[in-house]
N, C-alpha and C positions, 0 to 999 in steps of 0.2 A: 501364444494365446492373444487374441485381440482384446484391446482395452475398450470397455464399453462407456467409460467416463474419464475425460482428460481435464476436468475443471481444476484440479489441484496441481497440475503440471505447469512449470514456467520454463520458458526457453532459456537455455544456458547463455545464449548471446544477449538476451534482454537483461538477465541478471548481471552479467559482466559490465554491460553498458551503464546500467543504473548505478552500480557501485562506483564506477569511474566518475560519473556525474556528481555523486555525493561527495567524493573525495575532493573533486575540483571546487565544489561549492564551499566546502570547509576551508580549503586553502585560500580561496578568494576572500571569504569573510574575515579570515585572519589578517589579510593584507590591507583591508580598508582602513582601519584605525591609523596604521602607519602612514598611509597615503594622505590622510587628512590632518596629520599632526600639526603641520605648519599652518593650517587654516583655523585651528581651534582658537577660541577667544581667550585673551589674557587680561581682561578688564578686572578691576578690583571693586568690590562692593563698598564704596566709601561711606555710604549711609550706615552699613553694618559696623565699620570701624569707628565712626563717630558715636554710634550708640554704645558700643563696648567701652569706649573711652569715657563717655558720660557716666556709665555705671561705676567705673573705677573711681571717678572723681566724687560722685554724689552719694555712693552707697558704701564705699570702703574707707575706713579710717586711716589707711596707710600702715607702713611698718618701718621701724628703725631697729637696727641690730648692731651690737658691739662685739666684734670677733674676739677682743681681748678679754672682756668680762663674761662673754657668752650670755649676754642679757639682751632682751629686746622688748619693745612696746610699740603701741600705736601713736605715741607722742613724738613723732618725728619733727614736729615744727620747732622744737627747742634746739635742734642741732645748728650750730653756727660755725664750726671749725672743720670737723671731719665729715664732709658732706657725703662721702661714699658710704657712710653708715645708713643713709636713707635708702631703703629698697623700694618702697612704694609711696606715692604722694597722693593718697586719697584724702579728701577734704571732710569726710563725714565725722561727726562727733563720736559715733559708735556704730558698730555693725547692726545693733538693735534699733538704730534710728536712721534708716535710709532717707536721704534728701534733707537731713538737718545738718548743716555745715558748721564747722568751727571757725570762728573769726581769726583765731591764731594761725590755723593752718592756711586759711585764705591769704593772710598777709605774708606768710612765709613762701607760699606757692608763687605769688605774683611779685616777690621781691627780687633783688639782684643777687641773692645768695647762690643761685644756680645758673649754670651756663646754658643759654638758649642757642640751638634747640636740642643739643645732645642729651643733657640731663633729663629733659622732659620726655624725649623719645625712649630713654632707658627705663624711666620710672613710672611712666603713664601708659605708653603705647605697647611696650614689650614686643616689639616686632623688628625683624631685620630689614624691613622696608623703610627707607628714610622718608616717612610721611612729612609733608608740610601741614601746618595746622594753625588754627586761630581759636583761642579759648577766651571767653569773656564771661564776666559775672557783674550783673547790674542790679541796683536797688534804687530807692528814692534818693538816698544820700551818698551813694558811692558808685563807682564804675571801675572795674579792673579789666585789663585786656592784655593778652599775651599772644604774640605771633604776628604773621604778616596779614595783609588784606586778602580777602578771598579772590580767587582768579576769575577770569571771564569764562573759562571752560568748565569742565565737569568737576564737581566736588560734592561731598556728602556733609550733611549737617543735622543736628538735633538740638532742640530747645527744651529745657526742663524747668519747671517751677520748683524752687527749693526754699528752705528757711535757713536763716543765719542766726546762730547762737552767739551773742556778744558777751564780752567779759563783764564781771562784776566790779564794783568799786565801793570804797567806804569813805565817807566824809564826816569829819568831826569839826564842827564849827563852834568855837568857844564863845561866840556871841549868843549862842543858845544857852539859857540859864541851866537847863537840865544837863547839858554836856559839861558846862563849867563846874557844876556841883559834883558830878560823877568823877571827873578827872583832874580837878585842880582846886586849890584853896588859896586864892590871892590874899586873904587876910592873915595868913600864917607865914612867917619867914621860912624860906626853904633852907635846906642844908647845903653842904658844899656841892652836891650834885643832885639833879632831878632825873628820874628815869621813868619813861613812859613805854609801855609794852603793847604791841598788837599780837594777839595769840591766834594761831590758825590750827584748829583741831581737824586733821584730815579725815578722820573717821566720820565726823559729823558733816563735813563739807561734801564728801563723796557718797553719803547715804541716799539722797534722793535719786530719781531716775536721771539718766544722762542728759535729758533735755532741760532739766531744772536744777541740776547740781552746780556747785562751784568746784571746778576742777583746777587746783593750783598747779598741777603738772603741765597742763596744756593750755591754760588760759592766763591772760595778763591779770595781775592783781595790782590795783591802784589804791593807795592810801593817801588821803588828803587831810592835812591839819590846817585849819583856817582860823584867822584872828587869834593867833597864839598870844598876841599882846594883851589879851584879856586875862591871861594867867600871870602876867608880870607882877612882881611884888614891889610895893612902895615906890611907884613911879619909874620903874626901870624902863629903858628905851629899847632894849633888845634882849635876846637870849643867845647863849653860845652853845651850838650843837657840836659836840666833840666826836661822837661816833654813832654809827648805825650798824648794829651787829645782829646776826642771826644765831639763835640758840636752839638746840634740841635738848630739852630739859635744862640741866645746869652746864651743858657742854657747848662751848662756842664753836660754831661751824664757819671756818674762814672761807673767803676773805671778808674784810669789812666792806660795807656798801658805800658807794656804788661799785659794781664790778662789770664784767662783760655782759651779764644778763640782768642788770638792774640799772635804774637811773634815779638820781636824786635832784630835786629842784628846790631852790631856796628863793622865796619871794619872786618866783617866776623865772629865775635864771638857772640853767642846768649847771650842776656842780660836778667837777671831774674827781677822779680818785685821789688827787693830791691836795684837794682844797680843805676838807675838814681839819681842824675846827673852823666853823664859819658862823657868823652872826646872823640871827633870824629876827626880822622885825615883825612879820605877821604870819606868813604862810610857808608851809613846806609840803612837798609831795614826794612819795616814793613809788616807783613803778617796777614791779617784778615781772619780767618777761617770761613767756613760756620757755621752759628749760631751766629756770632758776633753781628749782628744787630737785632737778634730776641728779641722782647720786647723793643727795643730802637728806632725803626724807623717804619714808615708805608710806603706803596708803593708810597706815594706822598711827603715823607720827603726830605729835603736837609740836609745832614750830613757833618760836617766839621771836618777833622782830623788836629789838630794844633800841630806843632813842635815848641817848645819854647827853645831858646838858650840864655844863660847868657853871656854877653860880659864884658871882662876886658882887659886891655892892654896886648897884646901878645896872648890872647885867645879870638878870636872873629870871627864872620861871618857876612857878609852883606846880607845873603839870606833873601828874603821877598816876599810877594805877595801871590796870590791865584792861584793854579793850578786846573783846572776843569778836573776831571776824567771822560772823555767822549770819545766815539768812534770817534768823529770828530777830536780829537787831534792826531797829528802825533806821540806823545810819548806813545800812548796806543797800546799794542800788543793784537790782537785777533787771537788766533790760529785757523786754519781751522779744520773742523770736521774730525776726524781720523777714518778710517775704522778698525774694530775689529771683532773678532769671539767669540760669546757667546755659550758655550756648557753646557748642563744640562744632567746628567746621574742619574737615580733613580733605586733603587732596594729594 
């Protein structure tokens, strides 16, 4: 029977040829990426690496972990011996405060405690690529720099405006009548010893927001006693400081100060661990570095720093009492947040 309509018919030859064409096209398309593999770009987005690094530095507080005690915290700046415990070297005070940097972390980061560049590549860049870098932090009264000068060729960089939170300090000047009345009685003969205590209530110190609290775990604590001669009894020429000890309640927390994380200055000269007892004519200063309280106190502890003086005729002091190291005391100085510029260059 004759067909009256052949619109739906396709030549077998055409169908076979079209199939072969499609198969060839698929095979050719699959071979193209392999042919161009050697021509693909291998460049690195250095600006992206610089940005990522700046985020770690400015927005992350870092991390420290002790495999023995299985304990960790963001207070990595206090580590001075087992540097491998430091896993990240972020500079932020807290994750809740991006771009607010800790002065203690800044000093530790730019110190000689770490090996350049390997320690920084492992703890800041987290990459198998051995980047070269330059990291700087500048403010009106300081300038830190780490790394080599930037190259003439391609590199990435980023600049960020940050704030720096500096540490607190306490100054008791016995030339001030109010201080003398509160902590000494020069008219009354002292006993065989005189003890003066600086008390730190961690619960109170850590209660405010991170930008405005005093953090004894991660910040330097400085205590100055000036014009101690105003406390001397009956024309004495000096006082004899025998010990500076840390107590948690009635329990002594060894060792005596100064130790690896604290410094003692007498009349402007630094005193080493073998010097006390030592004579004091006017001034003394104690500096507790970040890490001093690590392993000695908790966030709810009250720690007492006790200065003990031995009294003999002609060498004595009437200093006594307890000074509470707290923001509500007029003798505490809390510096304002300082603007600074953080710059990261990577190549």
